[in-house]
C-alpha positions, 0 to 999 in steps of 0.5 A: 384221230386228229387230236389227243383228248386230254383234261388239264388241271388248271388249278392255280395255273397262270393262264392268259387271255388276250382280248377283252370282248365277249368271246374273251369273256366266255373263255375267262369264265371257263378258265375261272370255273376250272380254277385257273389264275387268269390274266387278261391283256386288253386295253378295254374290257366288257362290263363283266370282265371289268367287274371281275378285275375290280373284284380281284378275280382276274388280273388286267393288263390295260394295254395292247399285247406286247411280246413277253406278256405270256412268257410265264403262262401255262396256257393262252387264249388269243381272242382278239378281232385282230388277225395280226395280234392273234398271229403274234400271240400264237408265234410267241406261244409256239416258240416257248412251247406254251399251250395256245388256242386262237379263237376261230383259227385251228391252224394256229392252235396246238390245242382246241376247246371242245363243247363241254357238258359239266356235271362235275366231277363228271365232265363230257367233252365233244369235239369235231376237231374244229370242223364244225363247232355248231355240230359239237354244240348240238351233240352236247345238247343231245347228251344233256338230255340223256345225262341227269343233272345229278350225275356228278353227285352219283360220281361223288358218292361212288368215289366216297365208297371206293375204299369201302368196296375195295376192303369188302371185295378182294378181286377187281372182278367182284368190285366191278360186278358190285358197281355195275349192279349198283349203278344200273339199279335203284341206288343210282335212281335214288341219287338222280331223284335227290334222295341222297340219304336213302341212296347211301343207306341202300349202298351200305346194305348192298355192301354189307350183304355183298350183293353183286346182282339185282335181287329185285328190279324197279318200276318206272311209271312214265307219262308219255304225254299226249302223242308228240314225242318231243313233249317227253321229259328228259327223265322219261327218255332216259328211263325208257332207254334203260328199261328191260321190259316195257308195259304200254297202253293203247294211247302211246304213239309208235314214235314214242315206243320207238324211243324206248330201248330196242332190246326191251321186251314189249307187253301190250296192255291197252284198253278200249271201251269194253275191250281190255287186253289185260284187266287192271288188276292183272296189270298190277300183278304183272308189274310186281312179277316182272320187278321181282325177277330183277327187271327194270320195268317201264310202265308207259302210259299216255298223258300223265299217269296220275290224271285218269291214268290209273297210275295211283292204283298201280303204285298202291300194289307196288307199295304193298309188295315192297317194289321200288318205283318212281313216277315221271309226270307227263303232259296231260292230254288237256294241256297238250291238246288244248295248246296244240289247238290254240285254245288256252284253258284259262284266259282273263277275259273268258275263264278263270278256272278249269275242270278236268273230268272223265266222260265215263265212270268205272261202271260205264255211267256218267255221274258228275256234279253237273251243277258245279260244272255248269258255271260261267267263266269256266272251262271244262275238259272231258277225257274219254267222252265220245260215247257219252257226248249226248249226255254231257251236252244234255246235262250241261244245257239242263243245268244252265249253260247256253246251248250255243256255248262254244265247244271243241273236239280235239282228235289225236291231239299233238300228232300229225293226224290232229283234227280240231272240230269246232261247234257248240254245246248243243251241236256236239253229238251231231258233230261227232257223228257227221265228222266221224270223230274217233278216240282218242279225242278230248272235248273242251267246252267254254268260251275259251274255244272262241280263241281257236280261230285266232290262235291256232298255230299247229298245222298238220298238212294232212287234215283240215280244221272244221268250224261252224263259225265260218262257212269256209273250211280253214285248211291247216297247211 
């Protein structure tokens, strides 16, 4: 280990920054955030530094650096673009055993500044010892996706309860068990969700009953999005990695499954037409049973769990059984697939409204308000519509839409296997048959489909975009 990691208390400590440019401004901002008493030595300042000086937030010595300027400083940053000046500042600091950092010159530093993730009072610092600041920033960015923004509030509440826990539990082993249970369970998730009052109430209950192990788990109802793992939310990834058991659907792609906790038990409950691996009521019961075993249960569903995902039915059962849960929205297929196909669902020139509809009902029929759907300047998106595509086509034409209304089939949208098939409302059934289109496929109907030829940007190498607007096949590569 080249550098000893340490966090310094700079509250009201005299700190000097030599230089008044953009780099110096960033350093001054960090020092002020840490509570330092900052003096800037430079003949000229950036607009922001000049404002801070005018407001009395910093002291300004308006001239070039001179020996003796840093004699009273606790910590110094040399941030000029003059190597000789930076060298002189460093030599002065070393002579007086003052902490010195010279920007972009680790050889002159006796401390270095890491890349910082601030979730005060939680602070995470990442350093490469000056070898690669860019890599340090990239690692910090990855940590930002894993550490909730409200982690600092969680730390503050635990600090608030430390003395109460000490009084309740005599041994350090009991205190450790209590906190480990609290911080990996519902209490922490309530804080992350911003429900601080409920979190404190639960912590009081755990403390009163001296609960040091999970008595009931929690269900995470997480939307996995349309297929591209990069479309997952930060919260979805965090909960996926915390889960003890994962209950997942057919439409969840393998790359997304691979992002979940590797040690989690995996239970497949996927559904296909006329082939349900596990009936819905059994899935509901399974979630309850697993949670009551004290497990953290990840219910991972393609798209968004509340848009044709039957998530509402599942949490109804959880509510009735008193099982804690939280819902993490996902990018629904309509939004994701349309975006990756270059088809805006609304556009001032083509459509001022959009409707999402399911291509089949619970009993397998298609019983929709066709008159309401068949409106001008409107976009329709059908989920699960391949089997009934001929009915959709016939009914919309029968209710007034032109047979040549543009239509698109987005197959395996947002993934590397995506194919976009362009046709018309009348040609949809034949297009499905001729192109061998298979589920999962989203159907988009409306004049916005005309924009696909101009706006398509996602170009998987393996497949081609087939279009009836041109005799030539447009290759997406």
